[in-house]
C-alpha positions as CSV (number, residue, x, y, z in Angstrom):
1,M,-16.2,-1.5,7.7
2,S,-15.8,-0.3,4.6
3,A,-15.3,3.3,3.5
4,P,-14.8,5.6,0.8
5,S,-11.7,5.1,-1.5
6,A,-9.6,8.8,0.0
7,P,-7.7,10.6,-3.1
8,D,-4.1,8.9,-3.2
9,S,-1.0,11.2,-3.1
10,W,0.7,11.9,-6.5
11,P,3.3,9.2,-6.4
12,A,1.4,6.8,-5.7
13,R,-0.6,8.3,-8.8
14,L,2.8,8.6,-10.9
15,R,4.0,4.8,-9.9
16,R,0.0,3.9,-11.3
17,A,0.8,5.9,-14.6
18,L,4.2,4.7,-15.0
19,R,3.0,0.8,-14.6
20,P,3.4,-1.6,-17.4
21,P,-0.2,-2.7,-18.8
22,R,1.2,-6.2,-18.4
23,T,4.2,-7.8,-16.3
24,L,6.2,-11.2,-17.6
25,H,8.2,-13.2,-15.9
26,P,9.9,-16.4,-16.8
27,T,9.3,-19.7,-14.8
28,R,11.9,-22.3,-14.5
29,A,10.9,-24.4,-17.8
30,G,10.6,-20.7,-19.7
31,W,14.0,-20.2,-18.7
32,G,15.2,-23.1,-19.4
33,F,13.7,-23.1,-22.8
34,A,15.0,-19.8,-23.9
35,A,18.3,-20.8,-23.5
36,L,17.3,-23.9,-25.9
37,T,16.0,-21.5,-28.3
38,L,19.5,-19.5,-28.1
39,G,21.4,-22.4,-28.5
40,I,19.6,-23.8,-31.3
41,G,20.0,-20.3,-33.3
42,A,23.5,-20.3,-32.3
43,A,24.1,-23.7,-34.1
44,A,21.8,-23.0,-37.2
45,L,23.7,-19.8,-37.8
46,N,27.0,-21.5,-37.6
47,S,26.0,-24.6,-39.3
48,G,23.6,-23.6,-42.0
49,N,21.8,-26.4,-41.3
50,N,17.8,-26.0,-42.6
51,L,16.5,-28.2,-40.1
52,L,17.9,-26.2,-37.1
53,Y,16.5,-22.8,-38.6
54,L,13.0,-25.3,-39.2
55,V,13.2,-26.3,-35.6
56,L,14.0,-22.5,-34.2
57,A,11.5,-21.0,-36.2
58,T,9.0,-23.8,-34.5
59,M,10.5,-22.4,-30.6
60,L,9.8,-18.9,-31.2
61,A,6.4,-19.5,-32.6
62,F,5.4,-21.2,-29.1
63,L,7.1,-17.9,-28.0
64,V,4.8,-15.7,-30.0
65,L,2.2,-18.3,-29.4
66,S,2.4,-18.0,-25.9
67,G,2.2,-14.2,-25.5
68,L,-0.8,-13.9,-27.4
69,L,-3.1,-16.9,-26.2
70,S,-2.5,-15.6,-22.6
71,E,-3.8,-12.2,-23.4
72,A,-6.7,-13.8,-24.8
73,V,-7.5,-15.2,-21.4
74,L,-6.7,-12.0,-19.3
75,R,-7.9,-9.4,-21.4
76,P,-12.0,-10.1,-21.1
77,L,-11.9,-10.3,-17.0
78,E,-13.1,-7.8,-15.0
79,V,-13.2,-7.6,-11.5
80,E,-15.0,-6.3,-8.4
81,R,-14.6,-6.4,-4.7
82,V,-17.0,-7.1,-2.2
83,P,-15.1,-6.5,1.4
84,A,-17.1,-7.4,4.8
85,R,-19.3,-4.8,6.2
86,A,-17.4,-4.5,9.1
87,L,-13.7,-5.3,9.8
88,R,-12.9,-6.3,13.7
89,A,-9.0,-6.6,14.9
90,G,-8.2,-10.3,15.7
91,T,-12.0,-11.7,13.9
92,P,-12.2,-13.5,10.4
93,A,-13.3,-11.6,8.0
94,T,-14.8,-12.7,4.5
95,V,-13.7,-10.7,1.1
96,A,-15.8,-11.3,-2.3
97,I,-14.3,-10.9,-6.0
98,R,-16.7,-11.5,-8.6
99,V,-15.1,-11.9,-11.6
100,R,-16.9,-11.6,-15.0
101,H,-15.8,-12.4,-18.6
102,R,-17.1,-9.5,-21.0
103,G,-17.9,-12.5,-23.6
104,G,-15.8,-13.5,-26.6
105,R,-15.7,-17.0,-28.8
106,S,-13.2,-18.4,-25.8
107,P,-12.8,-18.8,-22.3
108,S,-10.4,-18.1,-19.8
109,F,-8.3,-21.0,-18.5
110,A,-5.9,-21.4,-15.3
111,V,-5.9,-17.7,-14.0
112,F,-5.0,-16.7,-10.6
113,V,-6.5,-13.8,-8.8
114,E,-4.5,-12.0,-6.1
115,D,-6.3,-9.1,-3.9
116,L,-2.8,-6.4,-3.0
117,A,-3.5,-4.2,-0.1
118,G,-1.9,-2.4,2.5
119,E,-1.5,0.3,5.7
120,G,-2.5,3.6,5.7
121,A,-1.8,5.9,2.5
122,A,2.1,4.7,1.9
123,G,2.4,1.3,2.8
124,P,3.9,-1.5,1.1
125,A,0.9,-3.4,-0.4
126,R,0.7,-7.2,0.1
127,P,-1.3,-9.9,-1.7
128,M,-4.4,-10.9,0.7
129,A,-5.1,-14.1,-1.1
130,R,-4.4,-15.9,-4.0
131,L,-7.6,-17.7,-5.3
132,P,-7.3,-19.7,-8.7
133,L,-10.2,-19.7,-11.1
134,L,-9.5,-23.0,-13.5
135,R,-11.9,-22.3,-16.1
136,L,-14.4,-19.1,-16.8
137,E,-17.0,-19.3,-20.1
138,P,-17.7,-16.4,-22.1
139,A,-20.1,-13.9,-20.6
140,A,-20.0,-15.8,-17.3
141,V,-19.2,-14.3,-13.5
142,R,-18.2,-16.4,-10.8
143,T,-17.6,-14.9,-7.0
144,L,-14.3,-16.4,-5.8
145,V,-14.6,-15.6,-1.6
146,Y,-11.6,-15.8,1.1
147,R,-11.5,-14.9,4.5
148,F,-8.6,-13.0,6.1
149,T,-7.7,-12.0,9.8
150,P,-7.0,-8.3,10.1
151,A,-3.9,-8.1,13.0
152,R,-4.3,-5.0,14.2
153,R,-6.6,-1.2,14.3
154,G,-6.8,1.0,12.1
155,E,-7.1,2.2,8.2
156,L,-6.7,-1.0,5.6
157,R,-6.1,0.0,2.2
158,F,-6.8,-2.1,-1.0
159,R,-5.5,-1.3,-3.7
160,A,-6.0,-3.4,-6.8
161,V,-6.7,-7.2,-7.6
162,R,-3.8,-8.8,-10.0
163,L,-4.9,-11.6,-12.6
164,S,-2.2,-13.8,-13.4
165,T,-1.6,-17.2,-16.1
166,A,0.7,-19.4,-17.1
167,F,-1.4,-20.9,-19.7
168,P,-1.2,-22.4,-22.2
169,F,2.5,-23.8,-21.9
170,G,3.1,-22.9,-18.5
171,L,6.5,-20.7,-19.6
172,F,5.6,-17.6,-18.7
173,V,3.7,-16.1,-16.3
174,K,2.0,-12.8,-17.3
175,A,-0.3,-10.3,-15.1
176,R,-2.7,-7.6,-15.0
177,T,-2.8,-5.6,-12.6
178,V,-6.0,-3.6,-12.2
179,E,-6.5,-1.3,-9.6
180,L,-9.5,-1.0,-7.2
181,P,-8.6,1.3,-4.5
182,Q,-10.8,1.2,-1.4
183,A,-10.6,2.2,2.3
184,A,-11.6,-0.3,4.8
185,L,-11.1,0.6,8.9
186,V,-10.7,-1.9,11.2
187,W,-12.0,-1.9,14.6
188,P,-9.7,-2.7,17.6
189,A,-10.6,-6.2,19.4
190,A,-12.9,-6.2,22.4
191,V,-10.7,-7.6,24.9
192,P,-11.7,-7.6,28.5
193,G,-8.8,-5.9,30.8
194,P,-7.8,-3.0,33.0
195,G,-7.0,-0.2,30.9
196,A,-10.2,1.4,30.7
197,E,-12.3,3.3,33.7
198,V,-16.0,2.4,33.5
199,L,-17.5,4.7,35.4
200,R,-21.7,3.8,35.5
201,R,-24.5,5.9,36.6
202,P,-27.8,4.0,37.1
203,G,-31.0,4.4,35.2
204,A,-33.4,7.5,36.2
205,G,-36.2,5.0,35.7
206,G,-35.9,4.4,39.8
207,G,-38.1,1.6,41.1
208,G,-42.0,0.7,41.3
209,P,-44.2,1.0,44.3
210,D,-43.3,-2.3,45.5
211,G,-39.4,-2.2,45.8
212,E,-38.9,-3.8,42.6
213,P,-37.2,-2.2,39.3
214,G,-38.9,-1.1,36.8
215,A,-41.8,0.8,35.5
216,E,-45.3,0.3,34.7
217,A,-45.7,0.1,30.7
218,G,-49.9,0.4,31.3
219,G,-50.9,-2.7,30.4
220,V,-52.3,-5.9,32.0
221,R,-52.0,-9.4,31.3
222,P,-52.9,-12.6,32.9
223,F,-52.1,-13.7,36.3
224,A,-49.0,-16.6,35.9
225,P,-47.3,-18.5,38.6
226,G,-44.8,-17.5,40.3
227,D,-46.1,-13.6,39.7
228,R,-45.8,-11.6,43.3
229,T,-49.0,-11.1,44.6
230,A,-48.1,-7.2,45.0
231,L,-48.4,-7.2,41.1
232,V,-51.9,-8.4,41.2
233,H,-54.0,-5.4,39.1
234,W,-57.6,-5.7,41.2
235,P,-59.7,-3.6,39.1
236,A,-59.3,-5.8,36.0
237,S,-59.0,-8.9,37.7
238,L,-62.6,-7.7,39.1
239,R,-63.8,-7.1,35.7
240,S,-62.5,-10.2,34.1
241,G,-63.5,-12.5,37.1
242,S,-59.9,-13.6,37.2
243,L,-56.7,-12.6,38.5
244,A,-54.6,-10.4,36.1
245,S,-51.0,-8.9,36.9
246,R,-49.5,-5.8,36.2
247,E,-47.0,-5.7,33.1
248,R,-43.6,-4.1,34.0
249,E,-40.6,-2.7,31.5
250,P,-36.8,-3.2,32.9
251,E,-35.3,-0.1,34.2
252,P,-33.3,1.5,31.3
253,A,-29.9,0.2,31.7
254,G,-28.6,4.1,32.5
255,E,-25.5,6.0,31.5
256,V,-21.6,4.4,30.7
257,R,-18.8,6.3,30.7
258,I,-15.6,4.7,29.5
259,R,-12.0,6.9,30.0
260,L,-8.6,5.2,28.9
261,A,-7.0,4.6,32.0
262,S,-4.1,5.5,30.0
263,P,-4.4,8.2,27.6
264,N,-0.9,8.9,27.0
265,A,0.4,5.4,26.7
266,A,2.2,4.1,24.2
267,G,2.6,0.8,22.4
268,P,1.2,-2.6,23.9
269,A,-0.1,-0.5,26.8
270,L,-2.0,1.8,24.7
271,E,-3.6,-1.1,22.5
272,A,-4.3,-2.9,25.4
273,A,-6.6,-0.2,26.6
274,I,-8.0,0.7,23.3
275,S,-9.0,-2.6,23.5
276,A,-10.2,-3.0,26.9
277,A,-12.3,0.3,26.1
278,A,-14.0,-1.5,22.9
279,H,-14.9,-4.1,25.1
280,A,-16.7,-2.4,27.3
281,V,-18.3,-0.1,25.0
282,D,-19.9,-3.5,23.4
283,E,-20.7,-4.6,27.0
284,A,-23.0,-1.9,27.8
285,A,-24.3,-1.2,24.1
286,A,-25.6,-4.8,24.5
287,R,-27.2,-3.9,27.2
288,G,-29.2,-0.3,25.8
289,A,-26.9,1.9,28.3
290,A,-26.3,5.2,27.2
291,V,-22.5,5.2,26.7
292,G,-19.8,8.0,26.5
293,L,-16.2,8.1,25.7
294,D,-13.5,10.2,27.3
295,L,-10.1,10.3,25.2
296,G,-8.1,12.8,27.1
297,A,-8.8,16.0,25.2
298,R,-11.8,14.6,23.6
299,R,-14.9,14.0,25.1
300,L,-18.1,11.9,23.8
301,P,-21.3,12.4,24.9
302,A,-23.4,9.4,26.5
303,R,-26.1,8.1,23.6
304,R,-27.9,5.0,22.6
305,G,-28.0,2.8,19.7
306,P,-26.0,0.9,17.1
307,A,-25.0,4.1,15.2
308,W,-23.3,5.6,17.9
309,R,-21.6,2.2,19.3
310,A,-20.4,2.2,15.5
311,R,-18.6,5.7,16.0
312,L,-17.3,5.1,19.7
313,L,-15.4,2.2,18.0
314,T,-14.2,3.9,15.0
315,E,-12.9,6.8,17.1
316,L,-11.0,4.5,19.1
317,A,-9.8,2.7,15.8
318,R,-8.3,6.1,14.0
319,L,-6.2,6.9,17.3
320,P,-2.9,7.4,16.4
321,L,-0.9,3.6,16.1
322,P,1.9,3.2,17.7
323,A,5.3,2.9,15.3
324,Q,6.3,-0.7,14.4
325,E,6.0,-2.8,11.7
326,A,2.8,-5.5,11.7
327,G,1.4,-7.4,8.8
328,W,-2.2,-7.8,8.0
């Protein structure tokens, strides 16, 4: 479930301000090319051979051309992230990244797109996916989609998108990082278990006069095979000349109150209880019941509707996490 990005702390803003606009890392071929260039340069200086000077100038031109062409590939690209509407621990989610070429004379080639995210405001950013973009024409838009499975509930912060390329010669990998901060909340997994106490109160609709649950909706319909004779609406039957049956609507699902069995537990026991409570919330909301939640000192009233279900799952997701390292 996506949420507006929260303001970063001042150390994060300082690191972002000091980050260079581009990073450059030589590949294995690049290290070999650089060593060969230095060797030929040393030989040209020692011997004064014009042919070696010509070869050295050509190799240096290759390095300059590599930097210019890789910059021409990365500079016109713009990115936008579209995360899934609802994230749930243990459930695959889909994230889309739109890449747009601002236009120009040449397309972009051989670009890799990495989405960087981390836990909380200070957690390290890890690449969620590395997606290839082989060719993007000027003024074109391409949507790249990847799937990932959140390992745990809580806050997930998408930080940035990194664009990298080894174009054109594969000597260096140039990368450009586009800051795209965006916060998302991962709901707990819905796993049935003994960690949550479920207290049910029947609906106030009672039963019909014939002993069947439900209340009359006030309508009639043609009598169908299998209907009980107690449901025959005789006045309507006499008026129409054929049997008619009373329409009945089911009894309201009542109220369900869910309480963590051990609200003061920690670690795996707490996570199991939260997953069991999330499963109970989903099950009760699917039946149309009014659902309430007891979280130790906090008590949420019983209400119905998809928005209230989302509120309860959000409250469960925001409970304090155990102090342990876990990757997404």
